[in-house]
FILUMPA-685900 format. One record per residue: residue number from 1; residue in three letters; chain; x, y, z of N, C-alpha, C in turn. Coordinates in steps of 0.05 Angstrom, whole numbers, plus 5000, padded with zeros to 4 digits. Layout:
(NUM, "ala", "A", (X, Y, Z), (X, Y, Z), (X, Y, Z))
...
END
This chain:
(1, "trp", "A", (7386, 1763, 7048), (7370, 1754, 7026), (7366, 1725, 7026))
(2, "gly", "A", (7379, 1711, 7045), (7373, 1683, 7050), (7380, 1665, 7026))
(3, "gly", "A", (7401, 1669, 7010), (7410, 1656, 6986), (7393, 1659, 6963))
(4, "leu", "A", (7375, 1682, 6963), (7359, 1688, 6938), (7379, 1695, 6916))
(5, "ala", "A", (7373, 1682, 6893), (7393, 1687, 6869), (7372, 1702, 6847))
(6, "leu", "A", (7382, 1723, 6836), (7366, 1735, 6814), (7386, 1732, 6789))
(7, "ala", "A", (7375, 1724, 6767), (7391, 1719, 6742), (7376, 1730, 6718))
(8, "leu", "A", (7391, 1741, 6699), (7380, 1750, 6673), (7391, 1732, 6652))
(9, "phe", "A", (7375, 1718, 6636), (7387, 1703, 6613), (7385, 1716, 6588))
(10, "leu", "A", (7408, 1723, 6574), (7407, 1735, 6547), (7415, 1716, 6529))
(11, "gly", "A", (7401, 1713, 6503), (7410, 1696, 6483), (7396, 1702, 6457))
(12, "gly", "A", (7405, 1691, 6436), (7392, 1694, 6409), (7412, 1690, 6385))
(13, "cys", "A", (7401, 1689, 6361), (7419, 1683, 6339), (7435, 1708, 6333))
(14, "ala", "A", (7459, 1705, 6322), (7475, 1728, 6317), (7466, 1745, 6291))
(15, "thr", "A", (7451, 1732, 6275), (7443, 1744, 6249), (7415, 1759, 6251))
(16, "ala", "A", (7402, 1752, 6274), (7376, 1760, 6279), (7376, 1792, 6284))
(17, "pro", "A", (7354, 1805, 6276), (7355, 1835, 6283), (7351, 1838, 6311))
(18, "glu", "A", (7362, 1861, 6319), (7358, 1871, 6347), (7328, 1870, 6355))
(19, "pro", "A", (7320, 1862, 6377), (7294, 1863, 6386), (7286, 1892, 6394))
(20, "glu", "A", (7262, 1897, 6388), (7251, 1924, 6395), (7251, 1926, 6426))
(21, "val", "A", (7262, 1948, 6437), (7262, 1953, 6467), (7233, 1966, 6471))
(22, "val", "A", (7219, 1953, 6487), (7192, 1962, 6498), (7193, 1974, 6525))
(23, "ser", "A", (7185, 1997, 6527), (7184, 2011, 6554), (7159, 2005, 6568))
(24, "thr", "A", (7162, 1995, 6592), (7138, 1990, 6609), (7134, 2009, 6631))
(25, "ala", "A", (7110, 2014, 6637), (7105, 2035, 6659), (7113, 2026, 6688))
(26, "ser", "A", (7112, 1998, 6692), (7117, 1988, 6720), (7144, 1973, 6719))
(27, "thr", "A", (7158, 1976, 6742), (7182, 1960, 6747), (7181, 1947, 6772))
(28, "thr", "A", (7197, 1924, 6773), (7195, 1907, 6798), (7213, 1919, 6818))
(29, "thr", "A", (7202, 1928, 6843), (7216, 1940, 6862), (7228, 1920, 6881))
(30, "ala", "A", (7249, 1928, 6897), (7260, 1910, 6915), (7241, 1901, 6937))
(31, "ser", "A", (7223, 1916, 6942), (7204, 1908, 6962), (7184, 1885, 6952))
(32, "glu", "A", (7178, 1886, 6928), (7163, 1868, 6916), (7176, 1841, 6913))
(33, "leu", "A", (7203, 1842, 6906), (7219, 1818, 6905), (7220, 1803, 6935))
(34, "leu", "A", (7225, 1821, 6953), (7225, 1810, 6981), (7199, 1796, 6989))
(35, "glu", "A", (7175, 1807, 6978), (7151, 1799, 6985), (7148, 1769, 6975))
(36, "asn", "A", (7163, 1762, 6953), (7161, 1737, 6939), (7179, 1718, 6949))
(37, "val", "A", (7200, 1726, 6968), (7218, 1709, 6980), (7203, 1690, 7001))
(38, "pro", "A", (7206, 1664, 6998), (7195, 1646, 7015), (7203, 1651, 7044))
(39, "pro", "A", (7186, 1649, 7064), (7193, 1653, 7091), (7214, 1633, 7098))
(40, "glu", "A", (7233, 1643, 7116), (7253, 1624, 7130), (7237, 1603, 7148))
(41, "val", "A", (7249, 1579, 7142), (7237, 1556, 7158), (7247, 1558, 7186))
(42, "glu", "A", (7229, 1559, 7205), (7240, 1559, 7233), (7250, 1534, 7242))
(43, "pro", "A", (7276, 1532, 7255), (7287, 1507, 7263), (7267, 1492, 7281))
(44, "gln", "A", (7264, 1466, 7276), (7246, 1449, 7292), (7261, 1443, 7318))
(45, "pro", "A", (7247, 1439, 7340), (7263, 1432, 7365), (7270, 1403, 7364))
(46, "leu", "A", (7292, 1400, 7377), (7305, 1373, 7376), (7287, 1351, 7390))
(47, "pro", "A", (7285, 1328, 7380), (7270, 1309, 7395), (7280, 1304, 7423))
(48, "pro", "A", (7263, 1296, 7442), (7277, 1290, 7469), (7296, 1267, 7467))
(49, "pro", "A", (7319, 1273, 7480), (7343, 1254, 7478), (7335, 1228, 7492))
(50, "ala", "A", (7344, 1206, 7480), (7339, 1179, 7491), (7357, 1173, 7515))
(51, "asp", "A", (7381, 1189, 7517), (7400, 1183, 7536), (7402, 1208, 7556))
(52, "ile", "A", (7408, 1203, 7581), (7407, 1222, 7602), (7432, 1241, 7598))
(53, "trp", "A", (7452, 1230, 7590), (7479, 1246, 7585), (7472, 1269, 7561))
(54, "glu", "A", (7456, 1261, 7543), (7453, 1279, 7521), (7434, 1301, 7530))
(55, "arg", "A", (7415, 1294, 7547), (7398, 1312, 7559), (7414, 1333, 7575))
(56, "ile", "A", (7431, 1324, 7590), (7448, 1340, 7606), (7468, 1358, 7587))
(57, "arg", "A", (7478, 1344, 7569), (7499, 1358, 7550), (7484, 1383, 7536))
(58, "arg", "A", (7459, 1381, 7531), (7446, 1403, 7517), (7443, 1428, 7533))
(59, "gln", "A", (7447, 1427, 7561), (7441, 1448, 7577), (7464, 1458, 7593))
(60, "leu", "A", (7489, 1446, 7590), (7512, 1454, 7605), (7519, 1483, 7601))
(61, "thr", "A", (7528, 1495, 7621), (7537, 1522, 7621), (7566, 1527, 7631))
(62, "leu", "A", (7576, 1507, 7647), (7603, 1511, 7658), (7626, 1500, 7643))
(63, "his", "A", (7618, 1486, 7622), (7639, 1470, 7607), (7660, 1487, 7593))
(64, "thr", "A", (7653, 1516, 7590), (7673, 1532, 7576), (7693, 1542, 7596))
(65, "val", "A", (7691, 1539, 7620), (7709, 1549, 7640), (7734, 1530, 7638))
(66, "his", "A", (7757, 1544, 7632), (7785, 1528, 7630), (7806, 1543, 7647))
(67, "asn", "A", (7818, 1528, 7663), (7842, 1541, 7676), (7857, 1516, 7690))
(68, "ser", "A", (7879, 1522, 7702), (7896, 1500, 7711), (7882, 1483, 7733))
(69, "arg", "A", (7864, 1495, 7750), (7851, 1479, 7769), (7831, 1462, 7758))
(70, "val", "A", (7815, 1472, 7737), (7797, 1456, 7725), (7811, 1432, 7708))
(71, "gly", "A", (7835, 1439, 7697), (7851, 1419, 7684), (7859, 1397, 7702))
(72, "ala", "A", (7869, 1403, 7727), (7877, 1384, 7744), (7853, 1366, 7753))
(73, "ala", "A", (7830, 1378, 7758), (7808, 1364, 7766), (7798, 1345, 7743))
(74, "arg", "A", (7800, 1353, 7719), (7794, 1336, 7696), (7811, 1312, 7695))
(75, "glu", "A", (7837, 1316, 7698), (7858, 1293, 7701), (7850, 1275, 7723))
(76, "his", "A", (7840, 1287, 7746), (7834, 1269, 7770), (7812, 1250, 7761))
(77, "tyr", "A", (7793, 1257, 7744), (7773, 1239, 7736), (7783, 1222, 7716))
(78, "leu", "A", (7797, 1232, 7696), (7807, 1215, 7673), (7824, 1193, 7683))
(79, "lys", "A", (7839, 1198, 7706), (7857, 1175, 7717), (7841, 1153, 7730))
(80, "gln", "A", (7817, 1161, 7739), (7801, 1141, 7750), (7782, 1131, 7725))
(81, "thr", "A", (7796, 1111, 7711), (7785, 1104, 7686), (7759, 1086, 7691))
(82, "arg", "A", (7752, 1078, 7712), (7727, 1065, 7716), (7706, 1081, 7732))
(83, "phe", "A", (7710, 1107, 7734), (7692, 1122, 7750), (7662, 1121, 7740))
(84, "phe", "A", (7660, 1127, 7717), (7632, 1127, 7705), (7619, 1099, 7703))
(85, "glu", "A", (7639, 1079, 7700), (7629, 1051, 7698), (7620, 1044, 7725))
(86, "leu", "A", (7635, 1050, 7747), (7627, 1040, 7775), (7602, 1055, 7785))
(87, "thr", "A", (7599, 1079, 7777), (7576, 1095, 7787), (7553, 1091, 7769))
(88, "glu", "A", (7555, 1077, 7747), (7530, 1075, 7728), (7508, 1061, 7742))
(89, "pro", "A", (7509, 1039, 7759), (7486, 1028, 7770), (7470, 1051, 7786))
(90, "arg", "A", (7485, 1066, 7802), (7470, 1087, 7818), (7460, 1109, 7800))
(91, "ala", "A", (7475, 1116, 7778), (7464, 1135, 7761), (7438, 1125, 7747))
(92, "gln", "A", (7437, 1100, 7743), (7413, 1088, 7732), (7388, 1094, 7749))
(93, "arg", "A", (7393, 1091, 7772), (7371, 1095, 7790), (7364, 1123, 7799))
(94, "tyr", "A", (7385, 1141, 7802), (7379, 1167, 7814), (7383, 1190, 7795))
(95, "leu", "A", (7401, 1190, 7776), (7406, 1213, 7760), (7384, 1226, 7745))
(96, "tyr", "A", (7364, 1211, 7734), (7341, 1220, 7720), (7327, 1240, 7741))
(97, "phe", "A", (7323, 1228, 7766), (7308, 1246, 7787), (7322, 1271, 7792))
(98, "gln", "A", (7347, 1271, 7793), (7365, 1297, 7798), (7361, 1317, 7777))
(99, "val", "A", (7362, 1308, 7754), (7361, 1323, 7731), (7333, 1335, 7729))
(100, "asp", "A", (7313, 1319, 7734), (7285, 1329, 7733), (7280, 1351, 7752))
(101, "glu", "A", (7292, 1347, 7777), (7286, 1365, 7799), (7301, 1392, 7791))
(102, "val", "A", (7326, 1392, 7780), (7340, 1415, 7775), (7327, 1431, 7754))
(103, "glu", "A", (7318, 1416, 7731), (7306, 1430, 7709), (7279, 1441, 7717))
(104, "arg", "A", (7265, 1429, 7735), (7238, 1440, 7744), (7240, 1466, 7757))
(105, "arg", "A", (7263, 1470, 7770), (7270, 1496, 7786), (7285, 1517, 7768))
(106, "gly", "A", (7291, 1509, 7744), (7304, 1525, 7725), (7331, 1533, 7733))
(107, "leu", "A", (7346, 1513, 7749), (7373, 1518, 7759), (7393, 1508, 7736))
(108, "pro", "A", (7418, 1515, 7740), (7441, 1504, 7724), (7441, 1473, 7725))
(109, "ile", "A", (7440, 1462, 7701), (7439, 1430, 7699), (7462, 1417, 7716))
(110, "glu", "A", (7485, 1433, 7717), (7508, 1423, 7731), (7501, 1415, 7761))
(111, "leu", "A", (7482, 1426, 7773), (7475, 1420, 7801), (7464, 1393, 7802))
(112, "ala", "A", (7454, 1381, 7781), (7445, 1354, 7781), (7470, 1334, 7783))
(113, "leu", "A", (7494, 1345, 7774), (7517, 1328, 7778), (7531, 1331, 7803))
(114, "leu", "A", (7523, 1348, 7821), (7537, 1351, 7848), (7539, 1327, 7862))
(115, "pro", "A", (7517, 1311, 7863), (7520, 1286, 7878), (7542, 1267, 7871))
(116, "leu", "A", (7550, 1269, 7844), (7571, 1254, 7835), (7597, 1263, 7848))
(117, "val", "A", (7599, 1288, 7853), (7624, 1301, 7866), (7623, 1295, 7896))
(118, "glu", "A", (7597, 1299, 7906), (7596, 1297, 7936), (7597, 1265, 7944))
(119, "ser", "A", (7584, 1247, 7933), (7581, 1220, 7943), (7585, 1200, 7923))
(120, "ser", "A", (7591, 1206, 7899), (7592, 1187, 7876), (7563, 1174, 7874))
(121, "leu", "A", (7544, 1190, 7879), (7514, 1183, 7875), (7509, 1160, 7894))
(122, "asn", "A", (7520, 1159, 7918), (7514, 1139, 7937), (7497, 1151, 7959))
(123, "pro", "A", (7472, 1143, 7962), (7456, 1155, 7983), (7462, 1145, 8011))
(124, "phe", "A", (7477, 1124, 8012), (7485, 1112, 8039), (7514, 1123, 8048))
(125, "ala", "A", (7523, 1141, 8034), (7552, 1150, 8039), (7552, 1167, 8066))
(126, "phe", "A", (7571, 1162, 8083), (7577, 1177, 8105), (7604, 1185, 8104))
(127, "ser", "A", (7611, 1211, 8112), (7638, 1221, 8112), (7650, 1218, 8140))
(128, "gly", "A", (7677, 1221, 8144), (7688, 1220, 8171), (7679, 1242, 8189))
(129, "gln", "A", (7670, 1265, 8174), (7660, 1289, 8190), (7631, 1286, 8196))
(130, "gly", "A", (7618, 1267, 8187), (7590, 1262, 8194), (7569, 1271, 8172))
(131, "ala", "A", (7580, 1280, 8150), (7563, 1285, 8127), (7550, 1261, 8114))
(132, "ala", "A", (7526, 1264, 8105), (7511, 1239, 8097), (7493, 1244, 8073))
(133, "gly", "A", (7490, 1221, 8057), (7470, 1220, 8035), (7482, 1230, 8010))
(134, "leu", "A", (7466, 1230, 7990), (7475, 1238, 7961), (7489, 1265, 7963))
(135, "trp", "A", (7478, 1285, 7977), (7487, 1311, 7978), (7507, 1317, 8002))
(136, "gln", "A", (7512, 1296, 8015), (7533, 1301, 8038), (7526, 1324, 8057))
(137, "ile", "A", (7503, 1323, 8068), (7493, 1345, 8086), (7503, 1336, 8114))
(138, "met", "A", (7515, 1357, 8125), (7528, 1357, 8153), (7504, 1357, 8173))
(139, "pro", "A", (7506, 1345, 8197), (7485, 1346, 8218), (7476, 1373, 8224))
(140, "gly", "A", (7499, 1393, 8229), (7490, 1420, 8236), (7475, 1434, 8214))
(141, "thr", "A", (7482, 1429, 8188), (7467, 1440, 8167), (7438, 1430, 8164))
(142, "ala", "A", (7436, 1402, 8168), (7410, 1390, 8169), (7392, 1403, 8190))
(143, "asp", "A", (7404, 1409, 8214), (7385, 1420, 8236), (7379, 1447, 8226))
(144, "tyr", "A", (7398, 1462, 8215), (7393, 1490, 8207), (7372, 1490, 8187))
(145, "leu", "A", (7370, 1472, 8167), (7349, 1471, 8147), (7325, 1460, 8157))
(146, "gly", "A", (7323, 1448, 8180), (7298, 1436, 8191), (7291, 1408, 8180))
(147, "met", "A", (7314, 1393, 8174), (7310, 1365, 8164), (7307, 1345, 8188))
(148, "arg", "A", (7289, 1328, 8184), (7286, 1308, 8204), (7306, 1288, 8208))
(149, "arg", "A", (7313, 1282, 8231), (7334, 1261, 8237), (7328, 1249, 8261))
(150, "asp", "A", (7319, 1225, 8263), (7312, 1210, 8288), (7320, 1179, 8281))
(151, "trp", "A", (7311, 1163, 8302), (7315, 1134, 8300), (7304, 1123, 8275))
(152, "trp", "A", (7279, 1133, 8269), (7266, 1120, 8245), (7275, 1130, 8218))
(153, "phe", "A", (7282, 1156, 8217), (7283, 1169, 8192), (7305, 1189, 8191))
(154, "asp", "A", (7322, 1189, 8170), (7344, 1209, 8166), (7337, 1223, 8140))
(155, "ala", "A", (7327, 1247, 8139), (7321, 1260, 8114), (7346, 1264, 8096))
(156, "arg", "A", (7370, 1265, 8109), (7394, 1269, 8093), (7397, 1247, 8072))
(157, "leu", "A", (7387, 1222, 8079), (7390, 1198, 8059), (7368, 1195, 8043))
(158, "asp", "A", (7344, 1207, 8048), (7320, 1204, 8031), (7324, 1217, 8007))
(159, "leu", "A", (7317, 1203, 7985), (7323, 1214, 7956), (7307, 1242, 7952))
(160, "his", "A", (7282, 1243, 7960), (7265, 1267, 7956), (7273, 1289, 7973))
(161, "asp", "A", (7274, 1282, 8000), (7282, 1305, 8018), (7307, 1316, 8018))
(162, "ser", "A", (7328, 1300, 8013), (7355, 1310, 8013), (7360, 1328, 7988))
(163, "thr", "A", (7347, 1319, 7966), (7350, 1336, 7942), (7331, 1362, 7946))
(164, "arg", "A", (7309, 1360, 7955), (7295, 1385, 7959), (7308, 1404, 7979))
(165, "phe", "A", (7316, 1395, 7999), (7333, 1413, 8020), (7358, 1424, 8006))
(166, "ala", "A", (7373, 1404, 7994), (7400, 1414, 7983), (7396, 1435, 7962))
(167, "leu", "A", (7376, 1432, 7945), (7371, 1452, 7923), (7360, 1480, 7934))
(168, "asp", "A", (7342, 1474, 7955), (7332, 1500, 7971), (7356, 1516, 7981))
(169, "tyr", "A", (7375, 1500, 7995), (7398, 1513, 8005), (7415, 1526, 7985))
(170, "leu", "A", (7421, 1512, 7963), (7436, 1523, 7940), (7425, 1547, 7930))
(171, "glu", "A", (7399, 1549, 7928), (7385, 1572, 7915), (7386, 1596, 7935))
(172, "arg", "A", (7385, 1589, 7961), (7386, 1611, 7981), (7415, 1624, 7981))
(173, "leu", "A", (7436, 1606, 7977), (7464, 1615, 7978), (7469, 1631, 7953))
(174, "asn", "A", (7457, 1622, 7932), (7461, 1636, 7905), (7451, 1665, 7908))
(175, "gly", "A", (7428, 1668, 7922), (7415, 1693, 7927), (7435, 1713, 7943))
(176, "glu", "A", (7445, 1699, 7965), (7460, 1713, 7983), (7490, 1724, 7970))
(177, "phe", "A", (7496, 1707, 7951), (7523, 1715, 7937), (7517, 1728, 7910))
(178, "asp", "A", (7495, 1744, 7906), (7488, 1760, 7885), (7487, 1742, 7857))
(179, "gly", "A", (7475, 1719, 7860), (7472, 1704, 7835), (7498, 1689, 7825))
(180, "asp", "A", (7519, 1690, 7842), (7544, 1677, 7831), (7543, 1648, 7843))
(181, "trp", "A", (7541, 1630, 7822), (7539, 1600, 7830), (7564, 1589, 7840))
(182, "leu", "A", (7587, 1598, 7829), (7611, 1588, 7840), (7616, 1592, 7867))
(183, "leu", "A", (7609, 1618, 7877), (7612, 1626, 7905), (7592, 1611, 7922))
(184, "ala", "A", (7566, 1606, 7910), (7547, 1590, 7925), (7555, 1563, 7930))
(185, "leu", "A", (7566, 1552, 7910), (7578, 1524, 7911), (7599, 1522, 7931))
(186, "ala", "A", (7617, 1541, 7933), (7639, 1543, 7951), (7628, 1544, 7981))
(187, "ala", "A", (7607, 1561, 7984), (7594, 1563, 8011), (7580, 1538, 8019))
(188, "tyr", "A", (7569, 1524, 7996), (7557, 1497, 8002), (7576, 1478, 8016))
(189, "asn", "A", (7600, 1481, 8005), (7622, 1461, 8015), (7636, 1468, 8039))
(190, "ser", "A", (7642, 1493, 8044), (7658, 1502, 8067), (7645, 1519, 8085))
(191, "gly", "A", (7621, 1528, 8079), (7606, 1545, 8096), (7604, 1573, 8089))
(192, "lys", "A", (7581, 1588, 8093), (7576, 1615, 8082), (7595, 1634, 8097))
(193, "gly", "A", (7601, 1630, 8121), (7617, 1651, 8136), (7645, 1649, 8125))
(194, "arg", "A", (7653, 1625, 8119), (7684, 1624, 8109), (7689, 1638, 8084))
(195, "val", "A", (7668, 1636, 8065), (7668, 1649, 8038), (7666, 1679, 8042))
(196, "gln", "A", (7648, 1686, 8059), (7644, 1715, 8064), (7669, 1730, 8076))
(197, "arg", "A", (7682, 1713, 8093), (7707, 1725, 8104), (7731, 1726, 8082))
(198, "ala", "A", (7732, 1708, 8064), (7750, 1709, 8043), (7744, 1731, 8024))
(199, "leu", "A", (7720, 1737, 8017), (7711, 1759, 8000), (7720, 1784, 8014))
(200, "arg", "A", (7713, 1788, 8041), (7723, 1812, 8055), (7753, 1816, 8054))
(201, "arg", "A", (7767, 1795, 8058), (7797, 1800, 8057), (7805, 1810, 8028))
(202, "asn", "A", (7796, 1800, 8007), (7803, 1807, 7982), (7795, 1836, 7976))
(203, "arg", "A", (7769, 1844, 7984), (7761, 1871, 7979), (7778, 1892, 7994))
(204, "glu", "A", (7787, 1883, 8021), (7803, 1902, 8035), (7830, 1906, 8024))
(205, "ala", "A", (7841, 1885, 8008), (7867, 1883, 7997), (7864, 1893, 7968))
(206, "gly", "A", (7843, 1900, 7958), (7839, 1909, 7930), (7843, 1887, 7911))
(207, "lys", "A", (7836, 1864, 7918), (7839, 1839, 7900), (7813, 1833, 7887))
(208, "pro", "A", (7812, 1819, 7866), (7787, 1808, 7855), (7773, 1790, 7874))
(209, "thr", "A", (7746, 1791, 7871), (7730, 1777, 7890), (7714, 1752, 7877))
(210, "asp", "A", (7722, 1743, 7852), (7711, 1720, 7840), (7724, 1695, 7856))
(211, "tyr", "A", (7707, 1672, 7851), (7716, 1648, 7866), (7746, 1640, 7860))
(212, "trp", "A", (7755, 1644, 7838), (7783, 1634, 7831), (7803, 1651, 7844))
(213, "ser", "A", (7796, 1674, 7856), (7817, 1692, 7868), (7817, 1691, 7896))
(214, "leu", "A", (7796, 1674, 7908), (7794, 1672, 7937), (7813, 1654, 7950))
(215, "asp", "A", (7822, 1659, 7976), (7837, 1641, 7990), (7818, 1624, 8008))
(216, "leu", "A", (7814, 1598, 7998), (7793, 1581, 8014), (7808, 1557, 8021))
(217, "pro", "A", (7796, 1541, 8037), (7807, 1515, 8044), (7812, 1499, 8021))
(218, "arg", "A", (7834, 1481, 8024), (7843, 1465, 8001), (7820, 1447, 7989))
(219, "glu", "A", (7806, 1436, 8005), (7782, 1419, 7997), (7762, 1435, 7979))
(220, "thr", "A", (7757, 1460, 7989), (7737, 1477, 7970), (7752, 1486, 7947))
(221, "glu", "A", (7777, 1491, 7946), (7791, 1497, 7921), (7792, 1475, 7901))
(222, "arg", "A", (7786, 1450, 7909), (7784, 1428, 7891), (7753, 1422, 7885))
(223, "tyr", "A", (7738, 1431, 7903), (7710, 1420, 7901), (7696, 1433, 7874))
(224, "val", "A", (7697, 1460, 7872), (7682, 1471, 7850), (7696, 1463, 7825))
(225, "pro", "A", (7722, 1460, 7820), (7735, 1453, 7797), (7727, 1426, 7788))
(226, "arg", "A", (7722, 1408, 7807), (7712, 1381, 7800), (7684, 1379, 7785))
(227, "leu", "A", (7667, 1398, 7796), (7643, 1398, 7784), (7643, 1411, 7757))
(228, "val", "A", (7660, 1433, 7752), (7665, 1443, 7727), (7678, 1422, 7708))
(229, "ala", "A", (7696, 1406, 7717), (7709, 1387, 7704), (7691, 1364, 7693))
(230, "leu", "A", (7671, 1357, 7709), (7651, 1338, 7702), (7634, 1351, 7680))
(231, "ser", "A", (7631, 1375, 7680), (7616, 1390, 7658), (7631, 1387, 7631))
(232, "thr", "A", (7656, 1392, 7633), (7673, 1390, 7608), (7674, 1362, 7599))
(233, "leu", "A", (7678, 1342, 7616), (7678, 1314, 7607), (7655, 1306, 7595))
(234, "ile", "A", (7630, 1313, 7604), (7607, 1306, 7590), (7604, 1319, 7565))
(235, "ala", "A", (7610, 1347, 7565), (7607, 1363, 7539), (7626, 1352, 7517))
(236, "phe", "A", (7650, 1344, 7524), (7670, 1338, 7503), (7678, 1309, 7506))
(237, "ser", "A", (7658, 1292, 7513), (7666, 1264, 7519), (7677, 1248, 7494))
(238, "glu", "A", (7665, 1257, 7470), (7677, 1246, 7446), (7705, 1253, 7437))
(239, "ala", "A", (7711, 1279, 7442), (7737, 1288, 7437), (7759, 1276, 7456))
(240, "leu", "A", (7749, 1271, 7481), (7764, 1261, 7501), (7767, 1232, 7500))
(241, "glu", "A", (7752, 1218, 7481), (7751, 1191, 7479), (7740, 1177, 7504))
(242, "leu", "A", (7721, 1191, 7517), (7710, 1179, 7543), (7685, 1168, 7537))
(243, "glu", "A", (7681, 1142, 7544), (7657, 1128, 7538), (7639, 1130, 7564))
(244, "leu", "A", (7616, 1144, 7561), (7597, 1146, 7582), (7577, 1125, 7581))
(245, "pro", "A", (7572, 1110, 7603), (7552, 1087, 7600), (7524, 1096, 7591))
(246, "pro", "A", (7511, 1085, 7575), (7485, 1094, 7568), (7462, 1091, 7590))
(247, "ile", "A", (7449, 1112, 7595), (7431, 1113, 7615), (7403, 1126, 7603))
(248, "glu", "A", (7384, 1110, 7606), (7358, 1119, 7594), (7348, 1144, 7606))
(249, "asn", "A", (7337, 1159, 7591), (7324, 1185, 7597), (7295, 1179, 7606))
(250, "ser", "A", (7294, 1163, 7626), (7266, 1155, 7636), (7270, 1151, 7666))
(251, "pro", "A", (7247, 1155, 7682), (7247, 1151, 7711), (7253, 1122, 7717))
(252, "ala", "A", (7268, 1117, 7739), (7273, 1092, 7749), (7255, 1085, 7772))
(253, "phe", "A", (7241, 1103, 7783), (7222, 1098, 7805), (7199, 1118, 7807))
(254, "ala", "A", (7179, 1111, 7821), (7157, 1130, 7827), (7148, 1129, 7855))
(255, "ser", "A", (7139, 1152, 7865), (7132, 1153, 7893), (7103, 1143, 7898))
(256, "val", "A", (7097, 1130, 7917), (7071, 1119, 7925), (7064, 1126, 7952))
(257, "asn", "A", (7043, 1137, 7957), (7033, 1144, 7984), (7020, 1120, 7998))
(258, "thr", "A", (7033, 1112, 8019), (7023, 1090, 8035), (7001, 1093, 8054))
(259, "gly", "A", (6997, 1119, 8060), (6975, 1128, 8076), (6983, 1125, 8105))
(260, "gly", "A", (7007, 1118, 8111), (7016, 1116, 8138), (7042, 1098, 8141))
(261, "gln", "A", (7050, 1093, 8163), (7077, 1076, 8168), (7068, 1047, 8160))
(262, "ile", "A", (7089, 1035, 8146), (7087, 1008, 8138), (7114, 0995, 8140))
(263, "glu", "A", (7117, 0972, 8148), (7144, 0959, 8147), (7154, 0954, 8118))
(264, "met", "A", (7180, 0959, 8116), (7194, 0956, 8087), (7190, 0927, 8077))
(265, "leu", "A", (7191, 0908, 8098), (7190, 0880, 8090), (7162, 0875, 8076))
(266, "arg", "A", (7143, 0885, 8091), (7115, 0883, 8079), (7112, 0896, 8052))
(267, "val", "A", (7122, 0920, 8048), (7121, 0932, 8022), (7135, 0917, 8002))
(268, "ala", "A", (7158, 0907, 8007), (7174, 0889, 7988), (7156, 0863, 7979))
(269, "gln", "A", (7142, 0853, 8000), (7126, 0828, 7993), (7102, 0837, 7976))
(270, "ile", "A", (7089, 0860, 7979), (7067, 0872, 7965), (7075, 0877, 7938))
(271, "ala", "A", (7100, 0890, 7934), (7111, 0898, 7908), (7122, 0877, 7892))
(272, "gly", "A", (7129, 0853, 7907), (7143, 0833, 7894), (7171, 0838, 7885))
(273, "val", "A", (7185, 0854, 7901), (7212, 0861, 7894), (7228, 0853, 7921))
(274, "pro", "A", (7256, 0846, 7916), (7273, 0841, 7940), (7274, 0866, 7959))
(275, "leu", "A", (7277, 0859, 7986), (7278, 0882, 8005), (7303, 0896, 8000))
(276, "ser", "A", (7324, 0885, 7990), (7350, 0897, 7985), (7346, 0919, 7964))
(277, "glu", "A", (7331, 0912, 7943), (7326, 0929, 7922), (7309, 0954, 7930))
(278, "leu", "A", (7288, 0948, 7947), (7270, 0968, 7955), (7286, 0990, 7973))
(279, "arg", "A", (7305, 0980, 7987), (7322, 0996, 8003), (7336, 1017, 7990))
(280, "leu", "A", (7345, 1009, 7965), (7361, 1027, 7947), (7344, 1052, 7942))
(281, "tyr", "A", (7318, 1048, 7940), (7302, 1073, 7933), (7289, 1086, 7958))
(282, "asn", "A", (7295, 1076, 7981), (7285, 1087, 8008), (7306, 1086, 8027))
(283, "pro", "A", (7330, 1096, 8023), (7352, 1096, 8039), (7348, 1110, 8065))
(284, "gly", "A", (7328, 1130, 8068), (7325, 1144, 8093), (7309, 1130, 8111))
(285, "gln", "A", (7298, 1106, 8106), (7280, 1093, 8126), (7299, 1075, 8145))
END
């Protein structure tokens, strides 16, 4: 009834004669009463958030996963008291783009946080095993995905190409593991074959086949919980007394078609920006 209140008020002087009861032919039915109830006001959509963290927070899905491994990963980040502060300049440049791309594909928003786990959002990052870029793509994986790598250009470092190929690959893995994103993430980190073998061992032993039950490399057993932990840190930042640096919910760069090859120094001169700054947005060149 939405808070509808019906009241009858009875009153009169004690010495007054009883009023004559008049019978009426019509009565008010419940249906008629309901017809007079004002319609419920539909909730208005929230205004677009001014801060990228709030935009992410509204879409989180993994923040409700809690276990000892997620707890350990959360403590890992909380002990790095300057983690978000140190990654803030890179987040200012790249995080909006990552969020936009993940949203456009309708994927879990946590995937936009994966470069924080992989490279601390550093597009110039190289691992000892040869992985490179925001998404830490291995040379063999890059070749498998058809990413260009030569003297002039490394698509693993390029903001657009690396994100496009990484998300394509994650979507493909998600399909191969029957829509289980945790298994897809594990395969992204340690390889599809390794996860498939772990699944087969558990099936043959009659054990559960969810990500948390698999025997995987130590790095992979830490990898997925760290992404889940980032989700919880952002979701419950106030309760955890964690201050996230404000990052505007607006693009930091736009792509321009140069119509052909052009020297970076010349572009910097035309744009009127330092070459070092231009390189931050074109790390693949």
